[in-house]
C-alpha positions in Angstrom: 98.6 102.7 89.4 98.3 99.5 91.9 101.6 99.9 92.7 101.5 103.6 93.3 98.4 103.2 95.8 100.2 100.6 97.6 103.6 102.4 98.0 102.2 105.3 99.4 99.8 103.8 101.6 102.8 102.0 103.1 104.4 105.1 103.9 101.1 106.4 105.8 100.9 102.9 107.6 104.5 103.3 109.2 103.0 106.5 111.2 99.9 104.7 112.0 100.9 101.4 113.4 104.1 102.1 114.8 107.9 101.2 113.4 108.2 97.7 115.3 105.2 96.5 113.8 105.7 97.6 110.2 109.4 96.3 110.4 107.6 92.8 111.1 105.2 92.8 108.2 107.9 94.5 106.1 110.0 91.2 106.3 107.0 89.4 104.8 107.5 91.3 101.3 109.4 89.1 98.8 112.6 90.9 98.2 115.3 90.0 95.0 118.6 91.9 94.4 118.3 94.5 91.6 121.4 94.4 89.4 120.2 97.3 87.2 119.3 99.8 89.9 121.5 102.9 90.2 122.2 103.9 94.0 121.3 107.5 94.6 123.5 109.9 96.8 122.7 110.0 100.3 120.0 112.7 100.5 119.8 113.2 96.9 116.6 112.8 94.4 116.0 109.4 93.3 113.4 107.4 91.3 111.2 104.3 92.4 109.7 102.1 89.7 106.2 101.0 90.5 105.1 98.0 88.6 101.5 96.8 88.3 101.6 93.0 86.8 99.2 91.4 85.1 100.3 88.1 85.9 97.3 85.7 87.2 99.9 83.6 89.4 98.5 82.7 92.7 94.7 84.1 91.9 91.6 82.2 93.3 89.5 80.0 91.3 86.7 82.8 91.3 89.0 85.3 90.0 90.3 83.0 87.3 86.6 82.9 85.9 86.4 86.6 85.5 90.1 87.7 84.8 91.5 84.5 83.1 93.9 82.0 84.6 97.5 81.6 84.6 97.3 79.1 82.0 95.1 81.2 79.2 96.9 84.3 80.3 100.7 83.3 80.5 103.7 85.2 81.3 103.6 88.4 82.8 103.7 92.1 81.4 103.7 95.3 83.3 100.1 96.5 83.1 101.2 99.6 84.7 104.3 101.5 84.7 104.9 104.4 86.7 108.3 106.3 88.1 108.0 108.4 91.3 110.4 111.1 91.6 111.4 111.5 95.3 113.1 114.7 96.7 113.8 114.1 100.3 115.3 117.7 100.9 112.5 119.7 99.2 109.9 117.3 100.5 108.2 116.7 96.9 107.3 113.9 94.9 105.9 113.5 91.5 105.2 110.6 89.1 105.6 110.0 85.3 103.4 107.2 83.7 104.8 105.3 80.6 101.9 104.1 78.6 102.3 100.2 78.0 102.2 100.3 74.4 105.2 102.5 74.1 107.3 101.0 71.3 110.9 100.6 72.2 113.9 98.5 71.8 113.7 95.6 74.7 117.0 95.4 76.8 118.1 92.2 78.5 116.2 90.3 76.7 116.5 86.5 77.8 118.2 84.3 75.1 115.2 81.6 75.3 112.9 84.6 74.8 110.4 84.7 72.1 109.6 88.1 72.0 111.0 90.4 69.3 113.4 93.1 70.3 111.5 95.6 68.6 108.2 95.6 71.2 106.0 97.4 73.2 107.5 98.4 76.5 105.4 96.2 78.6 106.8 93.1 77.2 110.2 94.0 78.7 108.7 92.6 82.0 108.3 89.3 80.9 111.9 88.9 81.7 111.5 90.5 85.5 111.9 93.9 86.8 115.8 94.3 85.6 114.9 94.0 82.3 112.2 96.5 82.4 114.5 98.7 84.3 117.3 98.4 82.2 115.2 99.2 79.1 113.9 102.4 80.8 117.5 103.7 81.5 118.6 102.8 78.3 115.5 104.3 76.3 114.7 107.5 78.5 118.0 108.2 80.5 116.0 107.7 83.9 118.0 106.2 86.8 116.0 103.7 88.4 117.0 103.2 92.2 114.6 101.1 93.5 111.5 99.1 92.4 108.1 97.9 93.7 105.8 95.2 91.9 102.2 94.9 93.1 100.2 91.7 91.7 97.0 91.8 89.8 94.6 92.2 92.9 96.9 94.4 95.2 94.7 97.5 94.5 91.7 95.4 95.2 92.9 94.2 98.6 94.2 97.8 99.7 90.7 99.8 98.7 88.6 97.1 100.6 90.8 97.1 103.5 90.5 100.8 103.6 86.7 100.7 103.4 86.7 101.7 99.8 87.3 105.2 98.4 85.2 108.0 97.6 84.8 109.1 93.9 82.0 111.4 92.3 81.0 110.1 88.9 79.3 112.7 86.8 77.5 109.9 84.5 77.0 106.4 84.7 80.1 104.4 83.5 81.1 101.0 82.2 83.9 99.2 80.2 82.5 97.8 76.7 84.3 96.1 73.8 82.1 97.3 71.0 83.9 94.6 68.9 82.8 91.7 71.4 80.0 93.2 73.4 82.0 91.9 76.4 82.4 94.0 79.4 86.1 92.8 80.2 87.0 94.4 83.5 83.5 94.2 84.8 83.4 97.9 85.5 79.8 99.1 85.8 78.6 102.3 87.7 75.0 102.8 86.8 74.5 105.8 88.9 76.0 109.2 89.0 77.1 111.1 92.1 79.6 111.0 95.0 79.8 107.3 96.2 82.1 104.9 97.9 83.3 102.1 95.6 84.9 99.1 96.9 88.4 97.4 95.7 86.5 95.5 92.8 85.1 98.6 91.2 88.3 100.4 91.8 90.5 97.4 90.2 87.9 97.5 87.2 87.9 101.4 86.9 91.8 101.2 86.7 92.0 98.3 84.0 89.1 99.4 82.1 90.5 99.6 78.4 86.8 100.4 76.9 85.7 103.0 79.2 82.4 104.2 78.4 79.9 107.1 79.8 76.0 107.6 79.6 75.0 111.1 78.7 72.1 112.4 76.5 70.3 109.1 76.2 73.1 107.2 74.9 76.8 105.5 75.8 79.9 107.8 74.7 83.2 106.2 74.2 86.5 107.8 75.5 88.6 107.9 72.4 92.2 108.4 74.1 92.3 104.6 75.1 95.4 103.9 77.4 96.3 107.6 78.0 92.6 108.1 79.5 93.2 104.8 81.4 96.3 106.5 83.0 94.3 109.5 83.8 91.9 107.6 85.7 94.3 105.8 87.6 96.0 109.2 88.8 92.4 110.2 90.0 92.0 106.8 92.0 95.5 107.5 93.5 94.2 110.9 95.1 91.0 109.3 96.2 92.9 106.5 98.0 95.7 109.0 99.4 92.8 111.2 100.6 91.1 108.2 102.5 94.4 106.8 103.9 95.2 110.0 105.2 91.8 110.1 107.0 92.1 106.7 108.3 93.2 106.7 111.9 91.7 103.5 113.0 94.6 101.2 114.1 92.5 97.9 113.2 91.8 99.2 109.6 95.3 100.4 109.2 96.4 96.8 110.4 94.0 95.1 108.2 95.7 97.2 105.2 99.2 96.2 106.1 98.2 92.7 106.6 96.4 92.2 103.3 98.7 94.4 101.5 102.1 92.7 102.0 101.6 89.5 100.1 100.7 91.6 97.2 103.9 93.1 96.7 107.6 92.4 96.0 110.3 94.8 95.8 114.1 95.1 95.5 116.3 93.8 98.5 117.9 97.2 98.6 114.6 99.1 99.9 114.5 98.8 103.7 112.1 99.5 106.2 114.6 102.1 107.4 114.2 103.9 104.2 110.4 103.8 104.2 110.2 105.3 107.7 112.4 108.0 106.8 110.1 108.6 103.9 107.1 108.5 106.2 108.5 110.9 108.3 109.4 113.5 105.7 106.1 113.2 104.0 103.3 112.1 106.7 101.5 115.6 105.5 101.6 114.7 101.8 98.1 114.5 100.2 96.7 113.2 96.8 96.7 117.1 95.5 100.3 117.2 96.2 101.4 114.7 93.8 102.3 116.0 90.4 101.3 113.4 87.9 102.3 113.3 84.1 102.3 111.0 81.1 105.0 110.5 78.4 104.0 112.3 75.4 103.1 109.6 72.4 100.9 109.3 69.2 99.3 106.3 68.1 100.6 104.4 65.0 100.7 100.9 63.5 103.6 98.9 62.8 104.1 97.2 59.0 103.1 93.9 60.7 100.0 95.7 61.9 100.3 96.1 65.7 99.1 99.1 67.2 101.8 100.8 69.3 102.5 104.1 70.7 105.2 106.1 69.4 107.1 108.7 71.6 107.3 112.5 70.8 110.8 113.0 71.3 111.0 116.7 71.7 108.2 116.9 74.2 109.4 113.7 75.8 113.0 114.8 76.3 111.5 118.1 77.8 109.3 116.5 80.1 111.6 114.0 81.5 114.1 116.9 82.0 111.6 118.6 83.9 110.5 115.4 86.2 114.2 114.7 87.0 114.9 118.5 87.7 117.9 118.1 85.5 119.2 116.5 82.0 118.5 112.9 81.0 121.0 110.4 81.5 122.6 108.5 78.6 120.1 107.0 76.0 121.6 104.2 74.6 118.9 102.8 72.7 116.5 105.4 71.8 112.6 105.0 71.5 111.4 103.6 68.1 109.2 104.7 65.3 106.3 102.6 63.7 108.9 101.0 61.2 111.3 100.1 64.1 113.6 103.1 63.3 115.5 104.9 66.4 113.8 108.3 67.0 116.4 111.2 67.6 116.0 111.9 71.4 117.4 115.5 72.0 118.9 116.4 75.3 116.9 119.1 76.8 118.1 122.0 79.1 116.8 122.2 82.6 113.6 124.3 82.9 111.9 125.8 85.6 108.4 125.8 84.0 106.8 122.6 83.3 106.3 122.3 79.3 102.3 122.0 78.6 102.6 118.3 77.9 103.4 117.7 81.7 100.1 118.4 83.4 98.2 115.4 84.4 94.7 116.9 83.7 94.7 116.4 79.9 91.2 115.8 78.3 91.4 113.0 76.0 91.9 114.1 72.3 88.8 113.5 69.9 91.2 110.8 67.8 93.6 108.1 69.2 96.2 109.7 66.9 96.4 113.2 69.1 96.6 111.2 72.3 100.0 112.6 73.3 99.2 116.1 72.4 100.0 118.8 74.9 97.9 118.8 77.9 95.1 121.3 78.6 94.1 122.5 82.4 90.9 120.7 83.0 90.1 117.0 83.1 87.6 115.5 81.0 84.1 116.4 82.3 83.0 112.6 82.2 86.0 111.1 84.5 85.2 111.0 88.0 86.7 113.1 90.7 87.8 112.2 94.4 85.1 113.5 96.8 
């Protein structure tokens, strides 16, 4: 989520501030080689992996009190995993979210790692972007050409620099862990209606894992867990895109770029020239144009008692084929069932009509066990909307 906003906003900034200044700021972003990235042919569609890191490294003392410090929340996991499929010729873009608890066999696991090979996919990032990229390619056959990582507070900084984003809340909402009584993300919107939320609230909304809404005199829980969280992240993306497109104030755009560059890292193959080309092609792109989907999964528990999400292979293969506009690549380590057994991952034929599960507007199911069920045509009535 946070990575997606940063990526698209950067495209808009190139046009708003000028290429020379953007190139100067782009040079400040930390870059590293990507040994597992697969280069795309010139002009051909390609995929960018956007990673929201939960690492607390570099946070302030005030942030550490609320979100936990680097010493108490060690290592790094991919809090958000989104793949953006870009077709420069057609001028289209779409996103595919992989739930962080998806059960897979980790690739490129460090010899010194204490992690089990059979694990949730977000654990792959503990060994860096290359390990996560290789896991995605080996598990789902999705080639990755570039990656962008944004740190824990990148969304907050970007939304604050934009002057906030507008969301219409049909009900008051909060984050409330009933087991502990703690509001873990800090999310609390006490009044319904269209309102501008700042970066802190946007970060809390995107992180909320125990989302509740107030209706009929009581609080109600969103039963879909991480799937619902991904859906709300996509709504924030749309609101941020709309705000960025309507922001022509050079001072605000400059503040956005200045505040964002230190929140990013990327592969060194992604150049300022590449971004300029994308900005010229996608300058009229709006939030409603971004087709978003989520990998179909169902909830399960391993024999060891770990709650995981198991891929629905038939639906997932069809969805990924539609997402890529062609067949998936080689799958060497298919996704796992809750017992650690490899699932049969079929090769779907190219389709011209998206399968039902590709819609990003799926209402959460009544139980966690059906969270990956085919999507319907409307979003949950209690989720906020861009306004």
